[in-house]
C-alpha positions as CSV (number, residue, x, y, z in Angstrom):
1,M,16.4,8.3,-12.6
2,E,15.2,4.7,-11.9
3,R,17.0,4.9,-8.5
4,L,15.4,8.2,-7.4
5,A,11.9,7.6,-9.0
6,P,11.4,3.9,-9.5
7,A,8.4,2.4,-11.3
8,K,8.3,-0.6,-8.9
9,V,9.4,-1.5,-5.4
10,Q,10.0,-4.9,-3.8
11,L,7.6,-5.5,-0.9
12,L,8.2,-7.6,2.2
13,S,5.8,-10.3,0.9
14,G,8.1,-10.9,-2.1
15,R,5.7,-9.3,-4.6
16,T,6.3,-6.1,-6.5
17,G,4.3,-2.9,-5.8
18,K,3.8,-0.4,-8.6
19,I,4.5,3.3,-8.1
20,F,2.3,5.8,-9.9
21,Y,3.4,9.4,-10.4
22,A,1.0,12.2,-11.2
23,E,1.5,15.9,-11.7
24,N,0.8,17.9,-8.5
25,A,0.2,14.8,-6.4
26,P,2.3,12.6,-4.2
27,P,3.5,9.3,-5.6
28,E,1.3,6.3,-4.9
29,L,2.6,2.8,-4.0
30,S,-0.2,0.4,-5.1
31,A,-0.4,-3.2,-3.9
32,R,-2.8,-5.6,-2.3
33,I,-3.5,-5.2,1.4
34,T,-1.6,-8.4,2.4
35,D,1.5,-7.2,0.7
36,F,1.8,-4.3,3.1
37,V,1.9,-6.5,6.2
38,G,5.1,-5.8,8.1
39,W,5.8,-2.5,6.3
40,R,7.1,0.1,8.8
41,G,7.4,3.8,8.4
42,P,6.4,6.0,5.5
43,F,6.8,5.4,1.8
44,T,9.3,7.7,0.2
45,V,11.1,8.3,-3.1
46,C,14.0,10.6,-4.2
47,G,16.3,9.3,-1.5
48,G,13.7,9.9,1.2
49,R,12.9,13.5,0.2
50,V,9.4,13.0,-1.2
51,K,6.8,11.2,0.9
52,G,4.2,9.2,-0.9
53,I,0.9,7.5,-0.1
54,F,-0.2,3.9,0.0
55,D,-2.9,2.7,-2.4
56,I,-4.3,-0.3,-0.5
57,L,-6.0,-2.8,-2.8
58,A,-8.5,-5.6,-2.0
59,P,-7.8,-9.1,-3.5
60,N,-9.7,-8.0,-6.7
61,Y,-7.1,-5.1,-7.1
62,R,-9.6,-2.4,-6.4
63,T,-8.7,0.4,-4.0
64,V,-10.1,0.1,-0.5
65,Q,-8.2,3.0,1.0
66,K,-5.4,5.5,0.3
67,T,-3.3,6.7,3.2
68,A,0.0,8.2,4.1
69,D,0.0,6.7,7.6
70,L,0.1,2.9,7.2
71,D,0.7,2.3,11.0
72,G,-2.5,4.3,11.7
73,F,-4.4,2.4,9.1
74,W,-3.6,-1.0,10.8
75,K,-4.7,0.4,14.2
76,T,-7.9,2.3,13.2
77,S,-9.3,1.4,9.8
78,Y,-8.2,-2.2,9.3
79,P,-10.2,-3.9,12.0
80,E,-13.5,-2.8,10.5
81,L,-12.3,-3.3,6.9
82,K,-11.0,-6.8,7.7
83,N,-14.5,-7.9,8.7
84,Q,-16.0,-6.6,5.4
85,L,-13.2,-8.2,3.3
86,K,-13.4,-11.5,5.1
87,R,-17.0,-11.9,4.2
88,R,-16.4,-10.9,0.6
89,Y,-13.2,-12.9,0.1
90,P,-13.4,-15.9,2.5
91,R,-10.7,-17.9,0.7
92,H,-8.0,-15.3,1.3
93,P,-5.9,-15.3,4.5
94,W,-6.4,-12.1,6.6
95,P,-3.7,-11.1,9.1
């Protein structure tokens, strides 16, 4: 069961992202925005059969956006969001 529906996943940053499951909703991979840098493709569980969504968190661990298309997020939403987050969290590095 843990292999098909894990509670956590190792991210490229070396940190661990939590996966939340809810009835009648896709699974959500939750981690800070900088932990998703370099992630390519969709988030899936159950051997690639179930697509999930990314719960993208600010440095304070609050959701800034949920999306199934992380590549699209980096191209469209992130440039504007980056400016807002840089002002609010100036000590954090922003890719």
